C-alpha positions in Angstrom: 0.0 0.0 0.0 1.5 3.3 -1.1 1.4 6.7 0.6 0.1 9.7 -1.5 0.4 13.3 -1.0 -2.8 14.9 -2.3 -4.7 18.1 -2.9 -8.5 17.9 -2.8 -11.6 20.1 -2.7 -14.6 19.7 -0.4 -18.2 20.1 -1.5 -18.2 23.5 0.1 -15.3 24.5 -2.2 -12.6 24.4 0.5 -9.3 23.1 -0.7 -7.5 20.6 1.6 -4.2 18.7 1.3 -2.5 16.0 3.2 -1.1 12.4 2.9 -3.0 9.2 2.9 -2.2 5.5 2.4 -4.0 3.8 -0.5 -3.5 0.8 -2.8 -3.8 3.0 -5.9 -4.7 6.5 -6.9 -8.3 5.2 -7.7 -8.6 4.0 -4.2 -7.4 7.3 -2.8 -10.1 9.0 -4.8 -12.7 6.7 -3.5 -11.6 7.3 0.1 -11.6 11.1 -0.3 -15.1 10.8 -1.9 -16.3 9.1 1.2 -15.2 12.2 3.1 -17.1 14.4 0.8 -14.0 15.6 -1.0 -12.8 15.5 -4.6 -9.2 14.6 -5.6 -7.5 17.4 -7.6 -4.0 15.9 -7.9 -1.9 13.3 -6.1 1.7 12.2 -6.0 3.1 9.0 -4.5 5.5 9.7 -1.7 8.5 7.4 -1.4 8.5 5.9 2.0 10.7 3.4 3.8 11.1 0.0 2.3 7.9 -2.0 2.2 7.6 -5.0 4.5 6.8 -8.5 3.2 3.3 -9.3 3.8 2.6 -11.8 6.6 1.7 -15.3 5.6 -1.9 -16.4 5.9 -1.0 -18.6 8.9 0.5 -15.6 10.8 -2.5 -13.5 9.9 -4.9 -16.2 11.2 -3.0 -16.7 14.4 -2.9 -12.9 15.1 -6.6 -12.5 14.4 -7.7 -15.6 16.5 -5.5 -14.5 19.5 -6.9 -11.0 19.3 -10.4 -12.1 19.1 -9.9 -14.3 22.2 -8.2 -11.7 24.2 -10.5 -8.8 23.3 -13.5 -11.0 24.0 -12.1 -11.7 27.5 -12.0 -8.0 28.3 -8.3 -7.4 27.8 -7.3 -3.9 26.5 -6.1 -3.7 23.0 -2.5 -2.6 24.0 -2.3 -5.4 26.5 -3.6 -7.9 24.0 -1.0 -6.9 21.4 1.7 -7.1 24.1 0.7 -10.7 24.9 0.7 -11.6 21.1 4.1 -9.9 20.6 5.7 -11.9 23.5 4.5 -15.3 22.2 7.2 -18.0 22.0 6.6 -18.8 18.4 6.7 -15.0 17.2 9.6 -14.3 14.9 11.7 -11.1 15.4 10.2 -9.5 12.3 6.7 -10.1 13.5 7.5 -8.9 17.0 8.9 -5.6 15.6 5.6 -5.0 13.7 3.5 -5.6 16.8 5.7 -3.5 19.0 5.5 -0.6 16.6 1.7 -1.0 16.5 1.6 -0.9 20.3 3.7 2.4 20.2 1.3 4.0 17.7 -1.9 2.9 19.5 -0.5 4.4 22.8 -0.2 7.7 20.9 -3.9 7.6 20.1 -3.8 6.0 16.6 -6.5 3.4 15.8 -5.7 -0.3 15.3 -6.5 -0.2 11.6 -4.3 2.9 11.0 -1.5 1.3 13.0 -1.8 -1.8 10.8 -1.8 0.3 7.7 1.3 2.1 8.8 3.3 -1.2 8.8 4.1 -0.8 5.0 2.4 -3.9 3.6 2.7 -6.3 6.6 -1.1 -6.6 6.7 -3.2 -7.0 3.5 -5.7 -4.3 2.5 -8.6 -6.6 3.1 -7.6 -7.1 6.8 -7.1 -3.4 7.3 -10.5 -2.5 5.9 -12.2 -5.2 7.9 -10.7 -4.0 11.1 -11.6 -0.4 10.3 -15.1 -1.5 9.8 -15.0 -3.3 13.2 -13.8 -0.2 14.9 -16.8 1.7 13.5 -19.3 -0.9 14.5 -17.8 -1.9 17.7 -17.6 -5.7 16.9 -13.8 -6.2 16.9 -14.1 -9.6 18.5 -16.5 -10.9 15.8 -14.6 -9.4 12.9 -11.2 -10.8 14.3 -12.7 -14.3 14.5 -14.0 -13.9 10.9 -10.6 -12.9 9.7 -9.0 -15.8 11.6 -11.3 -18.3 9.9 -10.8 -16.8 6.5 -7.0 -16.7 6.5 -7.0 -20.2 8.1 -8.9 -21.4 5.0 -6.5 -19.5 2.7 -3.6 -21.2 4.6 -5.1 -24.6 4.0 -5.8 -23.8 0.4 -2.1 -22.7 -0.1 -1.1 -25.9 1.7 -3.1 -28.1 -0.6 -1.6 -26.4 -3.7 2.0 -26.8 -2.3 1.5 -30.4 -1.4 0.0 -31.2 -4.7 3.2 -30.0 -6.4 5.5 -32.2 -4.2 4.9 -35.4 -6.3 5.3 -33.7 -9.7 8.6 -32.2 -8.4 9.8 -35.7 -7.2 8.9 -37.2 -10.6 10.7 -34.3 -12.4 13.9 -35.1 -10.3 13.5 -38.7 -11.1 13.3 -38.0 -14.9 16.6 -36.0 -14.7 18.2 -38.7 -12.6 17.1 -41.5 -15.1 18.6 -39.5 -18.0 21.9 -39.0 -16.1 22.2 -42.6 -15.1 21.5 -44.0 -18.6 23.8 -41.6 -20.4 26.6 -41.6 -17.8 26.7 -45.3 -16.8 24.7 -47.4 -19.0 25.5 -46.1 -22.5 29.4 -46.1 -22.0 29.2 -49.9 -21.4 28.3 -50.4 -25.1 30.9 -48.0 -26.4 33.2 -50.8 -27.7 30.4 -52.6 -29.4 29.1 -49.5 -31.1 32.6 -48.5 -32.4 32.7 -51.6 -34.6 29.6 -50.4 -36.5 29.9 -48.4 -39.8 26.9 -46.2 -38.9 24.5 -45.8 -36.0 20.7 -45.6 -35.9 19.4 -42.1 -35.6 18.1 -42.5 -32.0 21.5 -43.7 -31.0 23.3 -40.7 -32.6 20.9 -38.4 -30.8 21.5 -40.2 -27.5 25.3 -40.1 -28.0 25.2 -36.4 -28.8 23.4 -35.7 -25.6 25.7 -37.9 -23.6 28.9 -36.4 -25.1 27.6 -32.8 -24.6 26.7 -33.5 -20.9 30.1 -35.1 -20.3 32.2 -32.3 -21.9 30.0 -29.3 -21.3 27.8 -30.1 -18.3 28.7 -26.8 -16.7 27.2 -25.1 -19.8 24.0 -27.0 -19.4 23.7 -26.0 -15.7 24.5 -22.4 -16.6 21.8 -22.5 -19.3 19.2 -23.9 -16.9 20.0 -21.2 -14.3 20.0 -18.6 -17.0 16.6 -19.7 -18.3 15.2 -19.7 -14.7 16.5 -16.2 -13.9 15.3 -15.0 -17.3 11.9 -16.3 -16.7 11.7 -14.8 -13.2 12.8 -11.4 -14.8 10.1 -11.7 -17.5 7.5 -12.3 -14.8 8.5 -9.1 -13.0 7.4 -7.2 -16.1 3.7 -6.2 -15.7 2.9 -6.6 -19.4 4.4 -10.0 -19.8 3.0 -11.3 -16.4 -0.5 -10.2 -17.5 -0.2 -12.0 -20.9 1.2 -15.1 -19.1 -1.7 -15.1 -16.6 -4.1 -14.9 -19.5 -2.4 -18.0 -21.0 -2.8 -19.9 -17.7 -6.5 -19.2 -17.8 -7.0 -20.6 -21.2 -4.8 -23.7 -21.2 -7.0 -26.7 -21.9 -8.1 -28.5 -18.7 -5.8 -26.7 -16.4 -7.3 -23.3 -17.4 -10.7 -24.3 -16.1 -9.2 -25.3 -12.8 -7.4 -22.0 -12.5 -10.6 -20.1 -13.1 -12.2 -22.0 -10.2 -9.4 -21.2 -7.8 -9.3 -17.4 -8.8 -13.1 -17.1 -8.5 -13.0 -18.7 -5.1 -10.6 -16.2 -3.8 -12.4 -13.3 -5.1 -15.8 -14.5 -3.9 -14.6 -15.0 -0.3 -12.9 -11.7 -0.1 -15.9 -9.8 -1.6 -18.3 -11.6 0.7 -16.3 -10.7 3.8 -16.1 -7.0 2.8 -19.7 -6.6 1.8 -20.9 -8.3 5.0 -18.8 -5.9 7.0 -20.6 -2.9 5.5 -17.9 -1.9 3.0 -19.4 -0.1 0.0 -19.5 -2.4 -3.1 -17.1 -0.2 -5.2 -14.5 -0.1 -2.4 -14.9 -3.8 -1.8 -14.2 -4.4 -5.5 -11.1 -2.3 -5.3 -9.7 -4.6 -2.5 -11.1 -7.9 -3.7 -9.5 -7.5 -7.2 -6.0 -7.6 -5.5 -6.7 -11.0 -3.9 -7.4 -12.9 -7.0 -3.7 -13.6 -7.8 -4.0 -13.1 -11.5 -2.9 -9.9 -13.1 -5.0 -10.5 -16.3 -8.2 -10.6 -14.2 -7.0 -7.7 -12.0 -6.5 -5.5 -15.1 -10.1 -6.0 -16.3 -11.4 -4.3 -13.2 -10.3 -0.9 -14.6 -13.5 -1.2 -16.7 -15.6 -3.1 -14.2 -15.3 -0.6 -11.3 -16.4 2.5 -13.3 -19.3 0.4 -14.8 -20.5 -0.5 -11.3 -19.9 3.0 -9.9 -22.1 4.3 -12.7 -25.0 2.4 -11.1 -25.1 -0.8 -13.1 -25.5 -4.2 -11.5 -22.6 -6.0 -10.0 -23.5 -9.2 -11.8 -23.4 -7.4 -15.2 -20.0 -6.0 -14.3 -18.6 -9.3 -13.3 -20.0 -10.8 -16.6 -17.4 -8.6 -18.3 -14.5 -10.3 -16.6 -12.7 -13.0 -18.6 -11.4 -15.5 -16.1 -14.3 -15.9 -13.6 -16.7 -18.9 -13.5 -20.1 -17.8 -14.8 -21.6 -19.4 -11.7 -20.4 -16.3 -9.8 -22.2 -13.7 -11.7 -25.4 -15.8 -12.1 -25.5 -16.3 -8.3 -25.0 -12.6 -7.6 -27.7 -11.8 -10.1 -30.2 -13.9 -8.1 -29.1 -12.1 -4.9 -29.6 -8.7 -6.6 -33.1 -9.7 -7.8 -34.2 -11.1 -4.5 -32.6 -8.3 -2.4 -30.4 -10.8 -0.5 -27.0 -10.0 -2.0 -25.1 -10.5 1.3 -26.4 -14.0 2.0 -25.9 -15.0 -1.7 -22.3 -13.8 -1.6 -21.7 -15.9 1.4 -23.3 -18.9 -0.2 -21.4 -18.6 -3.4 -18.2 -18.1 -1.5 -18.7 -21.4 0.3 -19.7 -23.1 -2.9 -16.6 -21.8 -4.8 -14.3 -22.9 -2.0 -15.7 -26.4 -2.3 -15.2 -26.3 -6.1 -11.6 -25.1 -5.6 -10.8 -28.1 -3.4 -12.1 -30.4 -6.1 -10.2 -28.4 -8.7 -6.9 -28.8 -6.8 -7.4 -32.6 -6.5 -8.2 -32.8 -10.2 -5.1 -30.8 -11.0 -3.0 -33.4 -9.1 -4.7 -36.2 -10.7 -3.9 -34.8 -14.1 -0.3 -33.8 -13.4 0.8 -37.3 -12.0 0.0 -39.4 -15.2 1.5 -36.6 -17.4 4.8 -36.8 -15.6 4.8 -40.6 -15.7 4.1 -40.5 -19.4 7.0 -38.1 -20.0 9.3 -40.4 -17.9 8.1 -43.4 -19.9 8.7 -41.7 -23.2 12.3 -40.8 -22.2 13.1 -44.2 -20.9 11.6 -45.8 -24.0 13.7 -43.5 -26.3 16.9 -44.6 -24.5 16.0 -48.2 -24.7 15.2 -47.9 -28.5 18.5 -46.1 -29.1 20.5 -48.8 -27.2 18.7 -51.9 -28.5 18.4 -50.7 -32.1 22.2 -50.2 -32.1 22.8 -53.7 -30.6 20.7 -55.3 -33.2 22.5 -53.4 -35.9 25.9 -54.6 -34.4 24.6 -58.2 -34.5 23.6 -57.9 -38.1 27.0 -56.5 -39.0 28.8 -59.4 -37.3 26.5 -61.8 -39.0 27.3 -60.3 -42.4 31.0 -60.4 -41.8 30.7 -64.1 -41.2 
């Protein structure tokens, strides 16, 4: 979240200026509009280095402890002190909590103290706590945040664990190639030297083996270079947006990606709207939790469309990357006047679909990796045995 130095004008015509933290200039404009002011100009202020956002598990533990302590009647400063002095708290986390305690003692609200931590807390959590401060239900909102980030932690854990087996298979593929080319193939060297010509598969295999033996360091350098180059490309907003679009349209896997992105958006939007956050502000925050830059960029058109008074469901229909079930369910909620309950229902439904999607993704990846390994091993065996049969024919011809 960046800090902006702005100039604005109130409804009465009075010009004001100051600084405010916001995720973007559009969000800054929305927050000023909520204060009956219109943005004239804004400039981002370079502040100290942003902190790395806390992981979902840390956010969940923080919210759950805060809910328990506040519900027991413990003061906010005392509750944060207890959390900061926990045995499992890392130094970086403790530094954040201690800075929050210092600011709260100076009269700053909890949400503003969280916002001042330069990205340690996500915008969603900051808005939810700000809403809780206004409504006086900090205990309830803290528990809601704890449950939400606990679900996110479990989802991330499932995705990580689902990639373990493919990674193991990938290592095994590389190991098989190295063993066959380094130890198996050289045993047939004398036999193959007696042949006038080798079959094409054997020549290819020999070329790979000789290259790996003489220039293995170049192969490693090339792999590292490709990896670093790919990471550099992903840091480019334009390329990352195009790549995220490709991920959404890959056969089979693209559909699973859409379900996961829709699930994240639905849960965030449901939490914000149920806390009383205006729908436009909720969209500004929820778009950043999708995890896909291509979908995120499309909200530059969706948000003005909804702000103009159009239905949310029609705006989400414009997004390429969401499951249509989302906009259809929201449309029913708009027609029946039960948008809040419908958002909660679709969020639960999409989370269930996301779990199934992850399981399907794993079930697809495993056989694909096994097929790749089988093809590589089969190619090596064909290369070796075709050369062996060729050598036997040459010996038979000489006799």
